[in-house]
C-alpha positions in Angstrom: 102.3 85.3 -144.5 103.8 88.1 -142.3 102.2 90.4 -139.8 103.2 94.1 -139.2 102.1 95.5 -135.9 102.1 99.3 -135.3 103.4 100.9 -133.2 106.5 98.8 -133.0 107.4 97.3 -136.3 107.7 100.6 -138.1 108.2 100.8 -141.9 110.8 98.1 -142.0 108.7 95.4 -143.9 107.5 97.9 -146.3 111.0 99.2 -147.2 112.3 95.6 -147.4 109.6 94.8 -150.0 110.6 97.9 -151.9 114.3 97.0 -151.8 113.6 93.4 -152.9 111.8 94.4 -156.0 113.3 93.1 -159.3 110.7 94.3 -161.9 107.8 96.2 -160.6 106.3 98.0 -157.6 102.6 99.1 -157.6 101.6 101.2 -154.6 98.4 102.8 -153.6 98.7 106.0 -151.5 96.2 107.9 -149.6 98.4 109.8 -147.1 102.3 109.8 -147.1 105.0 111.6 -145.3 107.7 108.9 -144.8 110.9 110.1 -146.5 112.7 106.9 -146.1 110.0 105.1 -148.1 110.1 107.8 -150.7 113.9 107.3 -151.0 113.4 103.6 -151.2 111.0 104.1 -154.1 113.5 106.5 -155.9 116.3 104.0 -155.5 114.2 101.2 -157.0 113.6 103.3 -160.1 117.4 103.9 -160.3 117.8 100.1 -160.2 115.5 99.7 -163.2 112.3 98.7 -161.4 109.0 100.0 -162.9 107.5 101.8 -160.0 103.7 102.8 -160.4 102.0 104.9 -157.7 98.2 105.3 -157.7 97.6 108.5 -155.5 94.2 109.5 -154.2 92.6 112.4 -155.7 92.0 113.9 -152.4 92.1 113.3 -148.6 90.7 115.2 -145.5 93.8 117.6 -145.8 92.7 118.5 -149.3 94.7 118.1 -152.5 97.8 120.2 -152.2 99.8 117.8 -150.3 99.0 115.0 -152.6 99.8 117.0 -155.7 103.2 118.0 -154.3 103.8 114.3 -153.6 103.0 113.4 -157.2 105.4 116.1 -158.5 108.2 114.8 -156.3 107.5 111.1 -157.4 107.4 112.2 -161.1 110.7 113.9 -160.6 112.2 110.8 -159.3 111.0 108.7 -162.2 108.0 107.0 -160.7 105.0 106.5 -162.9 102.1 108.3 -161.3 98.4 107.8 -161.8 95.5 109.5 -159.9 92.3 107.9 -158.7 88.9 108.9 -159.9 86.8 111.3 -158.0 83.7 109.1 -158.5 83.7 107.9 -155.0 83.8 109.9 -151.8 87.3 108.5 -150.9 89.9 106.2 -152.3 91.1 105.1 -148.9 92.7 101.7 -149.5 96.4 101.1 -148.8 98.3 98.4 -150.4 101.5 97.6 -152.3 102.3 94.8 -154.9 106.0 93.7 -155.4 106.9 92.0 -158.7 103.3 90.9 -158.8 104.2 88.1 -156.4 104.0 89.8 -152.9 101.0 91.8 -151.6 101.4 94.3 -148.7 97.8 95.0 -147.4 97.9 97.7 -144.9 95.4 99.2 -142.5 97.8 102.2 -141.9 98.9 105.0 -144.1 102.6 105.4 -144.7 102.7 108.4 -142.3 104.5 109.0 -139.0 101.3 109.2 -137.2 99.9 106.0 -138.3 103.1 104.0 -137.9 104.6 105.5 -134.7 101.5 106.7 -132.8 98.6 104.4 -133.8 97.4 100.9 -133.2 97.5 99.4 -136.7 98.3 96.1 -138.5 99.5 95.0 -141.9 99.8 91.7 -143.8 102.3 90.6 -146.3 101.2 87.6 -148.4 102.4 85.7 -151.4 99.1 83.9 -151.9 98.9 83.9 -155.8 95.1 84.3 -155.8 95.2 87.3 -153.5 98.0 88.9 -155.3 96.3 88.3 -158.7 93.1 89.9 -157.4 95.0 92.9 -155.9 96.5 93.4 -159.3 93.2 93.3 -160.9 91.9 95.9 -158.5 95.0 98.1 -159.0 94.7 98.0 -162.9 91.1 98.9 -162.7 91.5 101.8 -160.4 94.6 103.1 -162.3 92.6 102.9 -165.6 89.4 104.2 -164.0 87.6 101.1 -165.0 84.7 99.2 -163.3 86.2 96.6 -160.9 84.3 93.4 -160.3 85.3 91.3 -157.3 86.8 88.0 -158.2 88.0 86.7 -154.8 85.8 86.8 -151.6 88.9 86.9 -149.5 89.9 90.3 -150.9 87.3 92.7 -149.2 86.8 95.6 -151.6 84.3 98.6 -150.8 81.9 99.3 -152.3 81.9 96.1 -154.3 81.8 93.1 -151.9 82.7 94.5 -148.5 79.2 94.6 -147.0 78.3 91.0 -148.2 81.8 89.5 -147.2 82.1 91.2 -143.9 78.5 90.3 -143.0 79.4 86.6 -143.8 82.5 86.9 -141.7 80.6 88.2 -138.7 77.8 85.6 -139.1 80.4 82.8 -139.1 81.3 83.7 -135.4 80.4 80.7 -133.1 82.2 81.7 -129.8 84.0 84.9 -130.0 84.4 88.1 -132.0 87.1 90.8 -131.2 86.8 94.0 -133.1 89.1 96.9 -133.6 87.1 99.8 -135.1 87.1 103.5 -134.7 83.4 103.7 -135.4 81.0 100.8 -135.6 77.7 102.5 -136.8 76.1 100.7 -139.6 72.6 99.6 -138.6 72.6 96.4 -140.6 76.0 95.3 -139.3 75.1 96.2 -135.7 71.9 94.0 -136.1 74.1 91.0 -137.2 76.3 91.6 -134.2 73.3 91.6 -131.9 72.2 88.4 -133.4 75.6 86.7 -132.8 75.6 88.1 -129.3 72.1 86.6 -128.6 73.4 83.4 -129.9 76.0 83.4 -127.1 79.0 84.8 -129.0 81.3 87.0 -126.8 81.6 90.2 -128.8 84.1 92.9 -127.6 84.8 96.2 -129.4 87.9 98.4 -129.0 86.7 101.7 -130.6 83.3 103.4 -130.5 79.8 102.0 -131.0 77.6 104.5 -132.7 74.4 103.0 -131.4 74.6 101.9 -127.8 73.5 98.4 -127.3 73.3 96.4 -124.0 74.5 93.2 -125.6 77.6 94.8 -127.1 80.7 96.0 -125.2 82.9 98.7 -126.4 85.9 100.4 -124.9 88.2 103.3 -126.0 91.7 102.3 -126.8 93.9 103.6 -124.0 96.9 105.9 -124.5 97.1 105.3 -128.2 95.3 106.3 -131.4 93.2 103.7 -132.9 93.5 103.6 -136.9 93.2 99.8 -137.7 90.1 98.1 -138.8 90.3 94.3 -137.7 88.3 91.4 -136.5 89.4 88.2 -135.0 86.9 85.3 -135.3 86.9 82.4 -132.9 90.9 82.8 -132.8 91.0 81.1 -136.1 90.2 83.7 -138.8 90.9 87.4 -139.1 90.1 90.5 -141.1 92.6 93.4 -141.5 91.7 96.3 -143.8 90.8 99.9 -144.2 87.0 99.8 -143.8 85.0 100.3 -140.6 81.6 98.8 -140.1 80.2 102.2 -141.1 77.7 102.8 -144.2 80.0 105.2 -146.0 83.0 102.9 -145.8 81.1 99.9 -146.8 79.0 101.6 -149.6 80.6 104.8 -150.8 84.4 104.7 -150.7 87.1 102.6 -152.0 88.5 100.6 -149.1 90.5 97.3 -149.2 90.8 94.6 -146.7 91.7 90.8 -146.5 90.3 87.8 -144.7 92.6 85.0 -143.9 92.9 81.9 -141.7 96.4 81.9 -140.5 96.2 80.7 -136.9 99.6 81.7 -135.9 99.2 85.3 -137.0 95.5 85.4 -135.7 96.7 84.2 -132.2 99.3 87.1 -132.2 96.5 89.7 -133.1 94.3 88.3 -130.5 96.9 88.5 -127.8 97.4 92.1 -128.7 93.9 92.7 -128.5 93.6 91.1 -125.0 96.4 93.4 -123.8 94.8 96.5 -125.3 91.4 95.6 -123.8 92.8 95.0 -120.3 94.4 98.5 -120.5 91.3 100.1 -121.7 89.1 98.4 -119.0 91.5 99.5 -116.2 91.6 103.1 -117.7 87.8 103.2 -117.7 87.7 102.0 -114.0 90.4 104.7 -113.1 88.5 107.3 -115.0 85.4 106.5 -112.9 87.3 106.8 -109.8 88.9 110.1 -110.9 85.5 111.5 -111.8 83.9 110.4 -108.4 87.0 112.1 -106.6 86.7 115.2 -108.6 82.9 115.4 -107.9 83.7 114.9 -104.1 86.4 117.6 -104.2 83.9 120.1 -105.9 81.3 119.1 -103.4 83.5 119.9 -100.6 84.5 123.3 -101.9 80.8 124.1 -102.5 79.9 122.9 -98.9 82.7 125.2 -97.4 81.6 128.1 -99.4 78.0 127.6 -98.4 78.6 127.1 -94.7 80.9 130.2 -94.6 78.0 132.3 -95.8 75.1 130.4 -94.1 72.9 132.3 -91.7 72.5 130.5 -88.3 69.9 127.8 -88.5 68.7 127.9 -84.9 66.6 131.2 -85.2 65.1 130.0 -88.4 64.1 126.8 -86.8 62.6 128.5 -83.7 60.5 130.7 -86.0 59.3 127.8 -88.0 58.3 125.9 -84.7 56.5 128.9 -83.4 54.6 129.1 -86.6 53.5 125.6 -86.6 52.6 125.6 -82.8 50.7 128.8 -82.9 49.1 129.3 -79.5 49.7 125.9 -78.4 52.0 125.7 -75.4 53.2 122.1 -75.8 54.0 120.6 -79.2 55.5 117.2 -79.4 58.2 117.1 -82.2 60.5 114.2 -82.7 64.1 115.7 -82.8 65.2 112.8 -85.2 62.3 113.3 -87.5 62.9 117.0 -87.7 66.7 116.5 -88.4 65.9 114.0 -91.2 63.2 116.4 -92.6 65.7 119.4 -92.6 68.5 117.4 -94.2 66.2 116.2 -97.0 64.9 119.8 -97.5 68.4 121.1 -97.7 69.5 118.3 -100.1 66.6 119.0 -102.4 67.5 122.7 -102.4 71.1 122.0 -103.2 70.2 119.5 -106.1 68.0 122.2 -107.6 70.8 124.9 -107.3 73.6 122.6 -108.8 71.2 121.6 -111.7 70.5 125.3 -112.5 74.3 126.1 -112.4 75.3 123.3 -114.6 72.7 124.1 -117.2 73.8 127.7 -117.1 77.5 126.8 -117.5 76.7 124.5 -120.5 74.7 127.2 -122.1 77.4 129.8 -121.7 79.9 127.5 -123.2 77.6 126.6 -126.1 77.3 130.4 -126.8 81.0 130.9 -126.7 81.6 128.0 -129.1 84.8 125.9 -129.3 87.0 128.9 -128.3 86.5 128.2 -124.5 88.4 125.1 -124.7 91.9 125.1 -123.1 94.5 125.7 -125.8 92.0 126.5 -128.4 93.6 129.7 -129.3 97.0 128.1 -129.6 95.6 125.3 -131.8 94.0 128.0 -134.1 97.4 129.8 -134.3 99.3 126.6 -135.3 97.1 124.1 -137.1 98.4 120.6 -137.5 99.9 119.9 -140.9 97.6 118.2 -143.4 99.9 115.2 -143.7 99.9 114.7 -139.8 96.1 113.8 -139.8 95.0 110.4 -140.9 91.7 108.7 -141.4 
């Protein structure tokens, strides 16, 4: 078993697998923009290798890019099939070489996923897993119903919910999670149960429902695309499905569970590195926000004091009003000072609150156009194959 780590490893192992093929390559494509991989597939055809590509019927960018890819592959001699549109998405990423080697990826074959996103991939020659992946490929290519035959190959919407719940429930000490969005209520309940049992659970990504027992941090300086879990530093899951209802129940997603301690240790070490960076970034963000607030407060204070009327006449008038005809009134200067301070603070709080609400309402009325760079981004939208899910 081999591990691919992105960014860093690049497409090398995928290209190596294609170049080593003797008889067949079966590849599932959701997004694709790597010309060197396309050339490797074309060269494999020239060597007499049967190359079969299963292309998603659509992705978030629509269908045009995928149809263009299909036409190019067909022109190069690749046998092309298209997934059905019975599910919301066909989002899995895998390649089978000579029906002996399985590449199970949590990244698309795109520049964005490989060079700019945290992601992983596994290469395995385990016969049972390869055989099961072939069954899945054939079912989806022929648009037949797939029935799970191996609990280690995690396929949505067939066995993913059941097997990932089993995986999480098996955690005894620690569960480290990479996931762009953990939001499935049933899965969150299981995570909470394990946390209550003393399992240390950490999530790099987003938690759709905030929970006091679950810690989540956003990945720092890198896009997060992988879905992965490390259980007790002995077992791991890598795949394309988040712990999100749609990806468990309504889309074709593919993942793998495995017990390779060497590879699991490497993934865990990367997680720890990413977690520390995310934690430091969160602390720095808090410091920066506090500094920004203090800077804004100083500017406001200067503006207020510049236009502030003298306080003494106002204070004298108030004292006269309180004293009335009395010649001697005992006032504690300290008490007066504290009372004035508190009154001013309260007045400022109300003004700041009103201003913030007003600004937010104005921005909501304007819509997203008020954002810096919004006009530029509308003029030059990112190409469809530059976005990935």
